[in-house]
Each structure stands twice: as C-alpha cells, then as structure tokens.
N, C-alpha and C positions, 0 to 999 in steps of 0.2 A: 417289309410287309409283303406277304404272299399275294399273288394275283388271285382275285376272287372271281369265281364264275358261278352263274346260276342259270344254266341253259334249260330250256323247256324239254320235258320228256314226252316223247310220242307214246301215248297210252296204247296205241295199236300194237306196239312192239313189246309191251309188258307180257311176261309169261301168264298164261291163263290157267288158273287152278281148276277151272271147269273141265279141262281136258285131261286132268289127272285120272288115272284108273284107280278107283278105290277098292280096297279089300273088304269084302262083306264080313260081318260078324259070324262066328261059328254057329251052325244050325242048332247045336245043343243049347244055345242061349235062349231059345224059345221056351224051353222047359223052365228056366229061371223066371222068365216073364210070366208064364202061366201060373207058377207057384205064387208070385206076387199078386197076380190078378185074383187067384182063389182067396187070398187073405183079404183083399179089398172088397170083393163081392161078398165074402162071408160076413164082413163088418156091415155091409149094406143090408144084409138080411137079419143079422143078429141084433143090431141096434133097435130096429122097429119091434122085433119080437120081444126083446127085454123090456122095452117101453110098454108094450101091450100087457105083459105080465104084471108090471108095476102099476100102471094107470090105464085100465081097460076103458074107462069112460071117455078118454079122448079119441078113441078109435071109432069114429062114427062110420057109417056105410060109405060116405064120400071119401074119407081119408083112407080107408082100407082099399077102396077101388083105385084111388090115385097111386097108392103104394104098389098095388098089384100090377099096374102098368109101368110105373116109373122105375122100379127096381130092375125088371128085365130089360127095359130100354137102355137104362144107364149101363147095365152089365154088358149088353151087346155092343154099345158104343165103345166102352173101355176095351173090350176084346178086339174090335175092329181097328181102333186107333193104335193099340199096342202092336198088333201084327203089321200094320202099315208102317209104323215107326221102325220096327225091326228091319223090314225090307229096305228102308231108306237110309239106314245107318251104314257108314263105312269109314275106313281110315286109310291113310297113305303116309309113307315116310319118304321125303325127298332129301336131296343133298344138304339143304339148309334149314328145313322146317318139317313139322308134322302137321297133318291135316285130319280133321274129323268132320264128317257131314252127318246131319240128322234132320228130322222134321217130317211132318205130315201135311199140315195146311200150308206151312211156309218152310222153305229149305234154309238151313243154317250151316255154314261152313266155318269152322274155327281153324285158324292157321297160327301156329306158334313157332317162331324162329328158335332154333336151338340155343342161340346166344342169350335168350330171355329166360331159359329154363333154370330154375334154382335146384330142384331135385326131382327124383322120380320114385314112385312107390308101386309095388305090385300088391294088390289086395284080392282076397278071396272071401266071399261070403259062404255061409253054410251049404246052400244048395250048389253054388258054383264049385266049391271044393269037391263035393260028391261027384260032380260031372267033369272034373279036371279042368275047369275054366278059371280065369282070373281077369281082373281089371288092371289096366295100367293107368296110374294117376300121375299127371304132370303138373308140377307146381311152378309158378313164375313169381317174380318179386312182387311184394305188396299185397298178395292175396291171403285171406285167412283160411281158405280151403283150396282144394285142387282146382286149377283153372280148366283142366281138361281130364275127363275120365273116358277111357276107351274100354267098354265092357265086352264080355263074350269072346275072349281070346283064350286059346289053349294055354295052360300054365307054362309049359316049356317055351312057347312062342312069346308069351308076356315077359319071361325072364330074358329072352334074347333081345326083345325090344328095349327093355330097361338097360341092358348092356350097351346096345347101340347108342342110346341117348346119352348114357354116361360117357361113352367114348367121344361123342360129339362135344360134350361139355368140356372134356379135357382138351380136345383139339382147339376149341374156342378160347379157352384160357391161355394156352400156349401161344396162339395167334395174337391175342390181345397183349400179352407180355412182350412178344417180339415187336409189335407195333409201337408199344411204349418205349422200348429200348431204342428202336430206330429213330423215333421222334426226339428222344433225349440226346442221342448222338448227333442228330441234325442240329439241334439247338446249341450244343457245345461247339460244333464246327462253325456255326454262323457268328458266334460271339468272339 
C-alpha cells in the first residue's frame, strides 16, 4: 500500500487569478451590441404600438403616460448596462487554463482547465461576420451547450485561439496516456 498524505495547502500561496492581465474584447464588438439593442428596443416600441392598433380602448391616458416614461428609461438602462458589460469583459489564456471575466453589478470569472475541454468551436453571427469578428465557444463534458463563449474576437485571432486549445487538448491526452502507461508499468513491477 502506498503512503497516503493529505497535507494542508496554504491558500496564501495559491496563484491569484485576479492578478491576470485580461485582454479586452475588440472595440468593433460594440457595433454588434448596439445592433442587438436596436432589435430589443424596437420590440419595446413595436409591441405597444401593435397592441394600440388592435385594442385602442386599453390605452388609457395613464397607460400611455406610463409607457411614455417606461420605454425610454428601460432603453437607457439597457444601453448603459450593455456598455458597462462590454467594458468589464475580458479573457486570458494561461499555461493550464482559460479565463473569462464579465459582469456589471457583480463580477464573474469563469476558469476552465484545458484538461476539462471536450471541443472548441468558432462561431460568427451575421453582423459579426460583416465586421470580421467571431466567438470562441468552449465545451466541457456533461454540458448541453457551450460552457464558455468569448465573443468579440477578430476571426483570425479566434482561429488561432481554437488551434491553441486543440494543441493543449492533444498535449493533455498524451500526458494522460503516458501517466497511465507509467502507472501500469509500476503495477507490473510491484507484482
């Protein structure tokens, strides 16, 4: 039987992801955000207008007054939060993992080790394609969708990132196979 150890780890000595320098999203991605906002705000305006055309009697003075204030306020908040969210997003690739930070009211940092990645995809929406942008989607085991999507990256850079992660996956597989071979050789020597 092997000697078992379970020593305490000094958490002060752990690497700090907060000290990582994150790469900001491409400034062109703001155009994609604004296009999406125009669609959402357009719906905020069109739905009450369509309802007004169908059922004018439900639009009393009070409801019209509330909608007149609510739609611009909601639109302004959507724009402000979207711009703040854009400024707070960033990504980083380290030796063993990928990091993505986001958030407005609360900060979220997702860290995915390369050895957990199942596959990687590069995706381009209509507007992103026109701007030469892409998103890198990273999938891990057990998820039905991507576990991490990094938007707003130039297409060429996204392809390079995909190749980097694929290389890390291959290295991880080789390392795992070597460890399994070493362990099976060790087991054979001890018997």
